[in-house]
N, CA, C and O atoms as a Maestro MAE file, in Angstrom:
{
 s_m_m2io_version
 :::
 2.0.0
}

f_m_ct {
 s_m_title
 :::
 protein
 m_atom[308] {
  # First column is atom index #
  i_m_mmod_type
  r_m_x_coord
  r_m_y_coord
  r_m_z_coord
  i_m_residue_number
  s_m_chain_name
  s_m_pdb_residue_name
  s_m_pdb_atom_name
  i_m_atomic_number
  :::
  1 25 53.055 13.915 9.772 1 A "MET " " N  " 7
  2 3 53.422 12.726 9.944 1 A "MET " " CA " 6
  3 2 54.242 12.246 8.957 1 A "MET " " C  " 6
  4 15 53.837 11.947 7.833 1 A "MET " " O  " 8
  5 25 55.663 12.137 9.422 2 A "SER " " N  " 7
  6 3 56.708 11.700 8.379 2 A "SER " " CA " 6
  7 2 56.827 10.078 8.493 2 A "SER " " C  " 6
  8 15 56.730 9.520 9.585 2 A "SER " " O  " 8
  9 25 57.041 9.378 7.297 3 A "ILE " " N  " 7
  10 3 57.422 7.981 7.396 3 A "ILE " " CA " 6
  11 2 58.713 7.757 7.018 3 A "ILE " " C  " 6
  12 15 59.083 7.717 5.845 3 A "ILE " " O  " 8
  13 25 59.530 7.585 8.138 4 A "ASP " " N  " 7
  14 3 60.953 7.437 7.922 4 A "ASP " " CA " 6
  15 2 61.370 6.058 8.064 4 A "ASP " " C  " 6
  16 15 62.464 5.810 7.556 4 A "ASP " " O  " 8
  17 25 60.821 5.184 8.579 5 A "ASN " " N  " 7
  18 3 61.245 3.967 9.003 5 A "ASN " " CA " 6
  19 2 60.479 2.760 8.166 5 A "ASN " " C  " 6
  20 15 59.286 2.867 7.883 5 A "ASN " " O  " 8
  21 25 61.104 1.839 7.869 6 A "PRO " " N  " 7
  22 3 60.740 0.691 6.814 6 A "PRO " " CA " 6
  23 2 59.352 -0.130 7.571 6 A "PRO " " C  " 6
  24 15 58.366 -0.610 7.012 6 A "PRO " " O  " 8
  25 25 59.660 -0.089 8.892 7 A "SER " " N  " 7
  26 3 58.519 -0.833 9.545 7 A "SER " " CA " 6
  27 2 57.060 -0.050 9.604 7 A "SER " " C  " 6
  28 15 55.986 -0.629 9.770 7 A "SER " " O  " 8
  29 25 57.225 1.327 9.443 8 A "GLN " " N  " 7
  30 3 56.039 2.119 9.423 8 A "GLN " " CA " 6
  31 2 55.500 1.989 7.935 8 A "GLN " " C  " 6
  32 15 54.279 1.945 7.783 8 A "GLN " " O  " 8
  33 25 56.366 1.921 6.786 9 A "ILE " " N  " 7
  34 3 55.881 1.774 5.468 9 A "ILE " " CA " 6
  35 2 55.298 0.350 5.308 9 A "ILE " " C  " 6
  36 15 54.439 0.066 4.473 9 A "ILE " " O  " 8
  37 25 55.833 -0.493 6.162 10 A "LEU " " N  " 7
  38 3 55.121 -1.884 5.971 10 A "LEU " " CA " 6
  39 2 53.768 -1.995 6.564 10 A "LEU " " C  " 6
  40 15 52.831 -2.660 6.122 10 A "LEU " " O  " 8
  41 25 53.797 -1.181 7.727 11 A "THR " " N  " 7
  42 3 52.460 -1.087 8.414 11 A "THR " " CA " 6
  43 2 51.495 -0.609 7.534 11 A "THR " " C  " 6
  44 15 50.483 -1.269 7.299 11 A "THR " " O  " 8
  45 25 51.711 0.483 7.020 12 A "LEU " " N  " 7
  46 3 50.802 1.281 6.241 12 A "LEU " " CA " 6
  47 2 50.413 0.402 4.942 12 A "LEU " " C  " 6
  48 15 49.221 0.303 4.652 12 A "LEU " " O  " 8
  49 25 51.275 -0.157 4.253 13 A "LEU " " N  " 7
  50 3 51.129 -0.964 3.033 13 A "LEU " " CA " 6
  51 2 50.097 -2.225 3.511 13 A "LEU " " C  " 6
  52 15 49.204 -2.621 2.762 13 A "LEU " " O  " 8
  53 25 50.341 -2.815 4.886 14 A "SER " " N  " 7
  54 3 49.444 -3.942 5.193 14 A "SER " " CA " 6
  55 2 48.152 -3.313 5.516 14 A "SER " " C  " 6
  56 15 47.145 -3.842 5.044 14 A "SER " " O  " 8
  57 25 48.039 -2.331 6.205 15 A "ILE " " N  " 7
  58 3 46.638 -1.781 6.502 15 A "ILE " " CA " 6
  59 2 45.918 -1.533 5.223 15 A "ILE " " C  " 6
  60 15 44.713 -1.740 5.082 15 A "ILE " " O  " 8
  61 25 46.835 -1.009 4.152 16 A "ALA " " N  " 7
  62 3 46.000 -0.656 2.745 16 A "ALA " " CA " 6
  63 2 45.778 -2.032 2.174 16 A "ALA " " C  " 6
  64 15 44.675 -2.183 1.650 16 A "ALA " " O  " 8
  65 25 46.431 -2.864 2.167 17 A "ALA " " N  " 7
  66 3 46.125 -4.386 1.709 17 A "ALA " " CA " 6
  67 2 44.831 -4.946 2.315 17 A "ALA " " C  " 6
  68 15 43.946 -5.513 1.673 17 A "ALA " " O  " 8
  69 25 44.836 -4.736 3.506 18 A "ILE " " N  " 7
  70 3 43.768 -5.232 4.121 18 A "ILE " " CA " 6
  71 2 42.271 -4.590 3.814 18 A "ILE " " C  " 6
  72 15 41.207 -5.205 3.740 18 A "ILE " " O  " 8
  73 25 42.496 -3.240 3.666 19 A "ILE " " N  " 7
  74 3 41.290 -2.575 3.289 19 A "ILE " " CA " 6
  75 2 40.964 -2.834 1.978 19 A "ILE " " C  " 6
  76 15 39.769 -2.854 1.683 19 A "ILE " " O  " 8
  77 25 41.849 -3.050 1.083 20 A "ILE " " N  " 7
  78 3 41.497 -3.339 -0.356 20 A "ILE " " CA " 6
  79 2 40.982 -4.852 -0.386 20 A "ILE " " C  " 6
  80 15 40.089 -5.137 -1.183 20 A "ILE " " O  " 8
  81 25 41.439 -5.688 0.334 21 A "GLY " " N  " 7
  82 3 40.874 -6.995 0.236 21 A "GLY " " CA " 6
  83 2 39.602 -6.998 0.705 21 A "GLY " " C  " 6
  84 15 38.774 -7.589 0.013 21 A "GLY " " O  " 8
  85 25 39.179 -6.392 1.890 22 A "VAL " " N  " 7
  86 3 37.877 -6.268 2.422 22 A "VAL " " CA " 6
  87 2 36.867 -5.635 1.375 22 A "VAL " " C  " 6
  88 15 35.784 -6.190 1.189 22 A "VAL " " O  " 8
  89 25 37.199 -4.512 0.709 23 A "LEU " " N  " 7
  90 3 36.485 -4.068 -0.302 23 A "LEU " " CA " 6
  91 2 36.252 -5.031 -1.432 23 A "LEU " " C  " 6
  92 15 35.154 -5.126 -1.980 23 A "LEU " " O  " 8
  93 25 37.318 -5.756 -1.778 24 A "PHE " " N  " 7
  94 3 37.175 -6.624 -2.948 24 A "PHE " " CA " 6
  95 2 36.192 -7.940 -2.635 24 A "PHE " " C  " 6
  96 15 35.542 -8.532 -3.497 24 A "PHE " " O  " 8
  97 25 36.224 -8.243 -1.316 25 A "TRP " " N  " 7
  98 3 35.382 -9.249 -0.788 25 A "TRP " " CA " 6
  99 2 33.975 -8.834 -0.684 25 A "TRP " " C  " 6
  100 15 33.083 -9.620 -1.006 25 A "TRP " " O  " 8
  101 25 33.707 -7.600 -0.235 26 A "LEU " " N  " 7
  102 3 32.255 -6.942 -0.221 26 A "LEU " " CA " 6
  103 2 31.724 -6.896 -1.461 26 A "LEU " " C  " 6
  104 15 30.543 -7.184 -1.656 26 A "LEU " " O  " 8
  105 25 32.616 -6.496 -2.501 27 A "ILE " " N  " 7
  106 3 32.009 -6.316 -3.894 27 A "ILE " " CA " 6
  107 2 31.628 -7.675 -4.564 27 A "ILE " " C  " 6
  108 15 30.662 -7.875 -5.301 27 A "ILE " " O  " 8
  109 25 32.551 -8.543 -4.173 28 A "ASP " " N  " 7
  110 3 32.381 -10.001 -4.615 28 A "ASP " " CA " 6
  111 2 31.030 -10.539 -4.171 28 A "ASP " " C  " 6
  112 15 30.142 -10.918 -4.935 28 A "ASP " " O  " 8
  113 25 30.980 -10.526 -2.801 29 A "SER " " N  " 7
  114 3 29.828 -11.071 -2.431 29 A "SER " " CA " 6
  115 2 28.532 -10.300 -2.867 29 A "SER " " C  " 6
  116 15 27.615 -11.002 -3.292 29 A "SER " " O  " 8
  117 25 28.368 -9.112 -2.819 30 A "ARG " " N  " 7
  118 3 27.247 -8.354 -3.404 30 A "ARG " " CA " 6
  119 2 26.900 -8.733 -5.010 30 A "ARG " " C  " 6
  120 15 25.762 -8.804 -5.474 30 A "ARG " " O  " 8
  121 25 28.094 -8.949 -5.708 31 A "LEU " " N  " 7
  122 3 27.995 -9.439 -7.172 31 A "LEU " " CA " 6
  123 2 27.396 -10.862 -7.235 31 A "LEU " " C  " 6
  124 15 26.627 -11.159 -8.149 31 A "LEU " " O  " 8
  125 25 27.736 -11.733 -6.288 32 A "ASN " " N  " 7
  126 3 27.285 -12.991 -6.253 32 A "ASN " " CA " 6
  127 2 25.620 -13.004 -5.962 32 A "ASN " " C  " 6
  128 15 24.822 -13.769 -6.503 32 A "ASN " " O  " 8
  129 25 25.311 -11.981 -4.987 33 A "LYS " " N  " 7
  130 3 23.963 -12.094 -4.664 33 A "LYS " " CA " 6
  131 2 22.980 -11.533 -5.871 33 A "LYS " " C  " 6
  132 15 21.838 -11.927 -6.105 33 A "LYS " " O  " 8
  133 25 23.732 -10.497 -6.588 34 A "VAL " " N  " 7
  134 3 22.923 -10.244 -7.660 34 A "VAL " " CA " 6
  135 2 22.724 -11.181 -8.961 34 A "VAL " " C  " 6
  136 15 21.667 -11.350 -9.570 34 A "VAL " " O  " 8
  137 25 23.986 -11.754 -9.246 35 A "MET " " N  " 7
  138 3 23.933 -12.960 -10.170 35 A "MET " " CA " 6
  139 2 22.958 -14.068 -9.614 35 A "MET " " C  " 6
  140 15 22.235 -14.678 -10.401 35 A "MET " " O  " 8
  141 25 22.935 -14.311 -8.360 36 A "ALA " " N  " 7
  142 3 22.017 -15.435 -8.129 36 A "ALA " " CA " 6
  143 2 20.647 -15.229 -8.415 36 A "ALA " " C  " 6
  144 15 19.889 -16.194 -8.509 36 A "ALA " " O  " 8
  145 25 20.228 -13.980 -8.572 37 A "GLU " " N  " 7
  146 3 18.912 -13.580 -8.838 37 A "GLU " " CA " 6
  147 2 18.601 -13.799 -10.289 37 A "GLU " " C  " 6
  148 15 17.423 -13.735 -10.640 37 A "GLU " " O  " 8
  149 25 19.474 -14.033 -11.102 38 A "PHE " " N  " 7
  150 3 19.279 -14.256 -12.569 38 A "PHE " " CA " 6
  151 2 19.426 -15.790 -12.880 38 A "PHE " " C  " 6
  152 15 19.374 -16.167 -14.050 38 A "PHE " " O  " 8
  153 25 19.610 -16.682 -11.845 39 A "GLN " " N  " 7
  154 3 19.458 -18.088 -12.085 39 A "GLN " " CA " 6
  155 2 18.260 -18.698 -11.479 39 A "GLN " " C  " 6
  156 15 17.977 -18.425 -10.312 39 A "GLN " " O  " 8
  157 25 17.486 -19.554 -12.223 40 A "PRO " " N  " 7
  158 3 16.303 -20.135 -11.723 40 A "PRO " " CA " 6
  159 2 16.646 -20.863 -10.315 40 A "PRO " " C  " 6
  160 15 17.679 -21.520 -10.185 40 A "PRO " " O  " 8
  161 25 15.773 -20.710 -9.352 41 A "ASN " " N  " 7
  162 3 15.923 -21.479 -8.155 41 A "ASN " " CA " 6
  163 2 14.640 -22.169 -7.576 41 A "ASN " " C  " 6
  164 15 14.576 -22.562 -6.412 41 A "ASN " " O  " 8
  165 25 13.783 -22.265 -8.346 42 A "GLY " " N  " 7
  166 3 12.464 -22.804 -8.003 42 A "GLY " " CA " 6
  167 2 11.392 -21.819 -7.787 42 A "GLY " " C  " 6
  168 15 10.311 -22.217 -7.353 42 A "GLY " " O  " 8
  169 25 11.550 -20.775 -8.005 43 A "GLY " " N  " 7
  170 3 10.423 -19.849 -7.923 43 A "GLY " " CA " 6
  171 2 10.633 -18.363 -7.345 43 A "GLY " " C  " 6
  172 15 9.874 -17.441 -7.645 43 A "GLY " " O  " 8
  173 25 11.659 -18.230 -6.547 44 A "ALA " " N  " 7
  174 3 11.863 -17.021 -5.931 44 A "ALA " " CA " 6
  175 2 12.697 -15.924 -6.504 44 A "ALA " " C  " 6
  176 15 12.618 -14.759 -6.115 44 A "ALA " " O  " 8
  177 25 13.602 -16.396 -7.565 45 A "SER " " N  " 7
  178 3 14.495 -15.560 -8.055 45 A "SER " " CA " 6
  179 2 13.728 -14.559 -9.200 45 A "SER " " C  " 6
  180 15 12.641 -14.843 -9.703 45 A "SER " " O  " 8
  181 25 14.403 -13.499 -9.470 46 A "VAL " " N  " 7
  182 3 14.045 -12.597 -10.606 46 A "VAL " " CA " 6
  183 2 13.733 -13.410 -11.991 46 A "VAL " " C  " 6
  184 15 12.754 -13.194 -12.706 46 A "VAL " " O  " 8
  185 25 14.672 -14.312 -12.216 47 A "ARG " " N  " 7
  186 3 14.634 -15.082 -13.534 47 A "ARG " " CA " 6
  187 2 13.341 -15.914 -13.313 47 A "ARG " " C  " 6
  188 15 12.613 -16.022 -14.300 47 A "ARG " " O  " 8
  189 25 12.959 -16.503 -12.192 48 A "ASP " " N  " 7
  190 3 11.804 -17.439 -12.228 48 A "ASP " " CA " 6
  191 2 10.541 -16.417 -12.579 48 A "ASP " " C  " 6
  192 15 9.690 -16.672 -13.431 48 A "ASP " " O  " 8
  193 25 10.574 -15.252 -11.792 49 A "GLN " " N  " 7
  194 3 9.409 -14.302 -11.997 49 A "GLN " " CA " 6
  195 2 9.244 -13.943 -13.528 49 A "GLN " " C  " 6
  196 15 8.163 -14.067 -14.102 49 A "GLN " " O  " 8
  197 25 10.393 -13.489 -14.149 50 A "LEU " " N  " 7
  198 3 10.263 -13.302 -15.536 50 A "LEU " " CA " 6
  199 2 9.832 -14.240 -16.422 50 A "LEU " " C  " 6
  200 15 9.182 -13.960 -17.429 50 A "LEU " " O  " 8
  201 25 10.219 -15.538 -16.044 51 A "ASP " " N  " 7
  202 3 9.761 -16.694 -16.741 51 A "ASP " " CA " 6
  203 2 8.074 -16.898 -16.684 51 A "ASP " " C  " 6
  204 15 7.347 -17.196 -17.631 51 A "ASP " " O  " 8
  205 25 7.736 -16.679 -15.473 52 A "ARG " " N  " 7
  206 3 6.080 -16.746 -15.205 52 A "ARG " " CA " 6
  207 2 5.643 -15.676 -16.058 52 A "ARG " " C  " 6
  208 15 4.726 -15.958 -16.830 52 A "ARG " " O  " 8
  209 25 6.139 -14.414 -16.085 53 A "ILE " " N  " 7
  210 3 5.438 -13.475 -16.932 53 A "ILE " " CA " 6
  211 2 5.374 -13.656 -18.254 53 A "ILE " " C  " 6
  212 15 4.399 -13.341 -18.938 53 A "ILE " " O  " 8
  213 25 6.499 -14.216 -18.712 54 A "GLU " " N  " 7
  214 3 6.639 -14.423 -20.226 54 A "GLU " " CA " 6
  215 2 5.647 -15.510 -20.560 54 A "GLU " " C  " 6
  216 15 5.032 -15.364 -21.616 54 A "GLU " " O  " 8
  217 25 5.383 -16.626 -19.795 55 A "LYS " " N  " 7
  218 3 4.440 -17.601 -20.011 55 A "LYS " " CA " 6
  219 2 3.081 -16.799 -20.112 55 A "LYS " " C  " 6
  220 15 2.420 -16.911 -21.144 55 A "LYS " " O  " 8
  221 25 2.731 -16.161 -19.293 56 A "LYS " " N  " 7
  222 3 1.317 -15.330 -19.030 56 A "LYS " " CA " 6
  223 2 1.100 -14.423 -20.355 56 A "LYS " " C  " 6
  224 15 0.029 -14.386 -20.961 56 A "LYS " " O  " 8
  225 25 2.249 -13.703 -20.722 57 A "VAL " " N  " 7
  226 3 2.228 -12.816 -21.911 57 A "VAL " " CA " 6
  227 2 1.964 -13.761 -23.095 57 A "VAL " " C  " 6
  228 15 1.125 -13.456 -23.942 57 A "VAL " " O  " 8
  229 25 2.665 -14.901 -23.168 58 A "ASP " " N  " 7
  230 3 2.466 -15.676 -24.386 58 A "ASP " " CA " 6
  231 2 0.997 -16.299 -24.571 58 A "ASP " " C  " 6
  232 15 0.435 -16.445 -25.657 58 A "ASP " " O  " 8
  233 25 0.441 -16.664 -23.222 59 A "ALA " " N  " 7
  234 3 -0.904 -17.178 -23.254 59 A "ALA " " CA " 6
  235 2 -1.943 -15.930 -23.694 59 A "ALA " " C  " 6
  236 15 -2.851 -16.180 -24.487 59 A "ALA " " O  " 8
  237 25 -1.799 -14.794 -23.236 60 A "VAL " " N  " 7
  238 3 -2.602 -13.664 -23.648 60 A "VAL " " CA " 6
  239 2 -2.385 -13.440 -25.093 60 A "VAL " " C  " 6
  240 15 -3.342 -13.216 -25.834 60 A "VAL " " O  " 8
  241 25 -1.094 -13.496 -25.552 61 A "GLU " " N  " 7
  242 3 -0.915 -13.134 -26.920 61 A "GLU " " CA " 6
  243 2 -1.854 -14.295 -27.801 61 A "GLU " " C  " 6
  244 15 -2.604 -13.951 -28.714 61 A "GLU " " O  " 8
  245 25 -1.707 -15.470 -27.442 62 A "THR " " N  " 7
  246 3 -2.417 -16.408 -28.193 62 A "THR " " CA " 6
  247 2 -3.952 -16.211 -28.235 62 A "THR " " C  " 6
  248 15 -4.592 -16.293 -29.283 62 A "THR " " O  " 8
  249 25 -4.529 -15.933 -26.965 63 A "LYS " " N  " 7
  250 3 -5.822 -15.681 -26.892 63 A "LYS " " CA " 6
  251 2 -6.246 -14.520 -27.933 63 A "LYS " " C  " 6
  252 15 -7.157 -14.686 -28.744 63 A "LYS " " O  " 8
  253 25 -5.485 -13.314 -27.830 64 A "VAL " " N  " 7
  254 3 -5.818 -12.002 -28.717 64 A "VAL " " CA " 6
  255 2 -5.730 -12.404 -30.091 64 A "VAL " " C  " 6
  256 15 -6.516 -11.945 -30.920 64 A "VAL " " O  " 8
  257 25 -4.747 -13.308 -30.426 65 A "ASP " " N  " 7
  258 3 -4.661 -13.571 -31.874 65 A "ASP " " CA " 6
  259 2 -5.669 -14.343 -32.280 65 A "ASP " " C  " 6
  260 15 -6.150 -14.106 -33.388 65 A "ASP " " O  " 8
  261 25 -6.204 -15.428 -31.476 66 A "GLY " " N  " 7
  262 3 -7.377 -16.142 -31.722 66 A "GLY " " CA " 6
  263 2 -8.531 -15.270 -31.738 66 A "GLY " " C  " 6
  264 15 -9.382 -15.512 -32.595 66 A "GLY " " O  " 8
  265 25 -8.722 -14.269 -30.925 67 A "HIS " " N  " 7
  266 3 -9.913 -13.426 -30.978 67 A "HIS " " CA " 6
  267 2 -9.913 -12.689 -32.230 67 A "HIS " " C  " 6
  268 15 -10.930 -12.609 -32.919 67 A "HIS " " O  " 8
  269 25 -8.867 -12.176 -32.533 68 A "ILE " " N  " 7
  270 3 -8.680 -11.316 -33.903 68 A "ILE " " CA " 6
  271 2 -9.023 -11.950 -35.026 68 A "ILE " " C  " 6
  272 15 -9.571 -11.386 -35.972 68 A "ILE " " O  " 8
  273 25 -8.690 -13.289 -34.986 69 A "THR " " N  " 7
  274 3 -8.844 -14.238 -36.129 69 A "THR " " CA " 6
  275 2 -10.235 -14.513 -36.339 69 A "THR " " C  " 6
  276 15 -10.723 -14.577 -37.468 69 A "THR " " O  " 8
  277 25 -10.991 -14.702 -35.113 70 A "TRP " " N  " 7
  278 3 -12.454 -14.963 -35.219 70 A "TRP " " CA " 6
  279 2 -13.197 -13.824 -35.652 70 A "TRP " " C  " 6
  280 15 -14.173 -13.962 -36.390 70 A "TRP " " O  " 8
  281 25 -12.773 -12.607 -35.212 71 A "HIS " " N  " 7
  282 3 -13.498 -11.327 -35.935 71 A "HIS " " CA " 6
  283 2 -13.282 -11.191 -37.175 71 A "HIS " " C  " 6
  284 15 -14.206 -10.710 -37.832 71 A "HIS " " O  " 8
  285 25 -12.156 -11.521 -37.804 72 A "MET " " N  " 7
  286 3 -11.732 -11.343 -39.180 72 A "MET " " CA " 6
  287 2 -12.694 -12.276 -40.012 72 A "MET " " C  " 6
  288 15 -13.272 -11.898 -41.031 72 A "MET " " O  " 8
  289 25 -12.804 -13.565 -39.452 73 A "ASN " " N  " 7
  290 3 -13.727 -14.538 -40.097 73 A "ASN " " CA " 6
  291 2 -15.099 -14.344 -39.923 73 A "ASN " " C  " 6
  292 15 -15.812 -14.942 -40.729 73 A "ASN " " O  " 8
  293 25 -15.741 -13.544 -38.929 74 A "GLN " " N  " 7
  294 3 -17.004 -13.089 -39.018 74 A "GLN " " CA " 6
  295 2 -17.434 -11.953 -39.970 74 A "GLN " " C  " 6
  296 15 -18.530 -11.722 -40.480 74 A "GLN " " O  " 8
  297 25 -16.288 -11.334 -40.057 75 A "LYS " " N  " 7
  298 3 -16.375 -10.039 -41.041 75 A "LYS " " CA " 6
  299 2 -16.616 -10.577 -42.523 75 A "LYS " " C  " 6
  300 15 -17.263 -9.966 -43.373 75 A "LYS " " O  " 8
  301 25 -16.111 -11.587 -42.670 76 A "GLY " " N  " 7
  302 3 -16.245 -12.248 -44.156 76 A "GLY " " CA " 6
  303 2 -17.481 -12.923 -44.402 76 A "GLY " " C  " 6
  304 15 -17.832 -13.128 -45.564 76 A "GLY " " O  " 8
  305 25 -18.236 -13.322 -43.351 77 A "THR " " N  " 7
  306 3 -19.483 -14.086 -43.556 77 A "THR " " CA " 6
  307 2 -20.700 -13.325 -43.601 77 A "THR " " C  " 6
  308 15 -21.778 -13.895 -43.768 77 A "THR " " O  " 8
  :::
 }
 m_bond[307] {
  # First column is bond index #
  i_m_from
  i_m_to
  i_m_order
  :::
  1 1 2 1
  2 2 3 1
  3 3 4 2
  4 3 5 1
  5 5 6 1
  6 6 7 1
  7 7 8 2
  8 7 9 1
  9 9 10 1
  10 10 11 1
  11 11 12 2
  12 11 13 1
  13 13 14 1
  14 14 15 1
  15 15 16 2
  16 15 17 1
  17 17 18 1
  18 18 19 1
  19 19 20 2
  20 19 21 1
  21 21 22 1
  22 22 23 1
  23 23 24 2
  24 23 25 1
  25 25 26 1
  26 26 27 1
  27 27 28 2
  28 27 29 1
  29 29 30 1
  30 30 31 1
  31 31 32 2
  32 31 33 1
  33 33 34 1
  34 34 35 1
  35 35 36 2
  36 35 37 1
  37 37 38 1
  38 38 39 1
  39 39 40 2
  40 39 41 1
  41 41 42 1
  42 42 43 1
  43 43 44 2
  44 43 45 1
  45 45 46 1
  46 46 47 1
  47 47 48 2
  48 47 49 1
  49 49 50 1
  50 50 51 1
  51 51 52 2
  52 51 53 1
  53 53 54 1
  54 54 55 1
  55 55 56 2
  56 55 57 1
  57 57 58 1
  58 58 59 1
  59 59 60 2
  60 59 61 1
  61 61 62 1
  62 62 63 1
  63 63 64 2
  64 63 65 1
  65 65 66 1
  66 66 67 1
  67 67 68 2
  68 67 69 1
  69 69 70 1
  70 70 71 1
  71 71 72 2
  72 71 73 1
  73 73 74 1
  74 74 75 1
  75 75 76 2
  76 75 77 1
  77 77 78 1
  78 78 79 1
  79 79 80 2
  80 79 81 1
  81 81 82 1
  82 82 83 1
  83 83 84 2
  84 83 85 1
  85 85 86 1
  86 86 87 1
  87 87 88 2
  88 87 89 1
  89 89 90 1
  90 90 91 1
  91 91 92 2
  92 91 93 1
  93 93 94 1
  94 94 95 1
  95 95 96 2
  96 95 97 1
  97 97 98 1
  98 98 99 1
  99 99 100 2
  100 99 101 1
  101 101 102 1
  102 102 103 1
  103 103 104 2
  104 103 105 1
  105 105 106 1
  106 106 107 1
  107 107 108 2
  108 107 109 1
  109 109 110 1
  110 110 111 1
  111 111 112 2
  112 111 113 1
  113 113 114 1
  114 114 115 1
  115 115 116 2
  116 115 117 1
  117 117 118 1
  118 118 119 1
  119 119 120 2
  120 119 121 1
  121 121 122 1
  122 122 123 1
  123 123 124 2
  124 123 125 1
  125 125 126 1
  126 126 127 1
  127 127 128 2
  128 127 129 1
  129 129 130 1
  130 130 131 1
  131 131 132 2
  132 131 133 1
  133 133 134 1
  134 134 135 1
  135 135 136 2
  136 135 137 1
  137 137 138 1
  138 138 139 1
  139 139 140 2
  140 139 141 1
  141 141 142 1
  142 142 143 1
  143 143 144 2
  144 143 145 1
  145 145 146 1
  146 146 147 1
  147 147 148 2
  148 147 149 1
  149 149 150 1
  150 150 151 1
  151 151 152 2
  152 151 153 1
  153 153 154 1
  154 154 155 1
  155 155 156 2
  156 155 157 1
  157 157 158 1
  158 158 159 1
  159 159 160 2
  160 159 161 1
  161 161 162 1
  162 162 163 1
  163 163 164 2
  164 163 165 1
  165 165 166 1
  166 166 167 1
  167 167 168 2
  168 167 169 1
  169 169 170 1
  170 170 171 1
  171 171 172 2
  172 171 173 1
  173 173 174 1
  174 174 175 1
  175 175 176 2
  176 175 177 1
  177 177 178 1
  178 178 179 1
  179 179 180 2
  180 179 181 1
  181 181 182 1
  182 182 183 1
  183 183 184 2
  184 183 185 1
  185 185 186 1
  186 186 187 1
  187 187 188 2
  188 187 189 1
  189 189 190 1
  190 190 191 1
  191 191 192 2
  192 191 193 1
  193 193 194 1
  194 194 195 1
  195 195 196 2
  196 195 197 1
  197 197 198 1
  198 198 199 1
  199 199 200 2
  200 199 201 1
  201 201 202 1
  202 202 203 1
  203 203 204 2
  204 203 205 1
  205 205 206 1
  206 206 207 1
  207 207 208 2
  208 207 209 1
  209 209 210 1
  210 210 211 1
  211 211 212 2
  212 211 213 1
  213 213 214 1
  214 214 215 1
  215 215 216 2
  216 215 217 1
  217 217 218 1
  218 218 219 1
  219 219 220 2
  220 219 221 1
  221 221 222 1
  222 222 223 1
  223 223 224 2
  224 223 225 1
  225 225 226 1
  226 226 227 1
  227 227 228 2
  228 227 229 1
  229 229 230 1
  230 230 231 1
  231 231 232 2
  232 231 233 1
  233 233 234 1
  234 234 235 1
  235 235 236 2
  236 235 237 1
  237 237 238 1
  238 238 239 1
  239 239 240 2
  240 239 241 1
  241 241 242 1
  242 242 243 1
  243 243 244 2
  244 243 245 1
  245 245 246 1
  246 246 247 1
  247 247 248 2
  248 247 249 1
  249 249 250 1
  250 250 251 1
  251 251 252 2
  252 251 253 1
  253 253 254 1
  254 254 255 1
  255 255 256 2
  256 255 257 1
  257 257 258 1
  258 258 259 1
  259 259 260 2
  260 259 261 1
  261 261 262 1
  262 262 263 1
  263 263 264 2
  264 263 265 1
  265 265 266 1
  266 266 267 1
  267 267 268 2
  268 267 269 1
  269 269 270 1
  270 270 271 1
  271 271 272 2
  272 271 273 1
  273 273 274 1
  274 274 275 1
  275 275 276 2
  276 275 277 1
  277 277 278 1
  278 278 279 1
  279 279 280 2
  280 279 281 1
  281 281 282 1
  282 282 283 1
  283 283 284 2
  284 283 285 1
  285 285 286 1
  286 286 287 1
  287 287 288 2
  288 287 289 1
  289 289 290 1
  290 290 291 1
  291 291 292 2
  292 291 293 1
  293 293 294 1
  294 294 295 1
  295 295 296 2
  296 295 297 1
  297 297 298 1
  298 298 299 1
  299 299 300 2
  300 299 301 1
  301 301 302 1
  302 302 303 1
  303 303 304 2
  304 303 305 1
  305 305 306 1
  306 306 307 1
  307 307 308 2
  :::
 }
}
């Protein structure tokens, strides 16, 4: 296949531009979906789930620290 004529070159460049544009659009839409997961949205995002896990871990840490303190105080009496 030889490309001799300017209209063939223009056609190929147009097709390449369309393909590149579609690829950029697909990548952008995927990135937007992923980035949305890292923004709080009222409970369903990964960010909201991580925030809930962090609160639960903090509560467990507080209870364990209190329990250790209680045991240390019992040892001294």
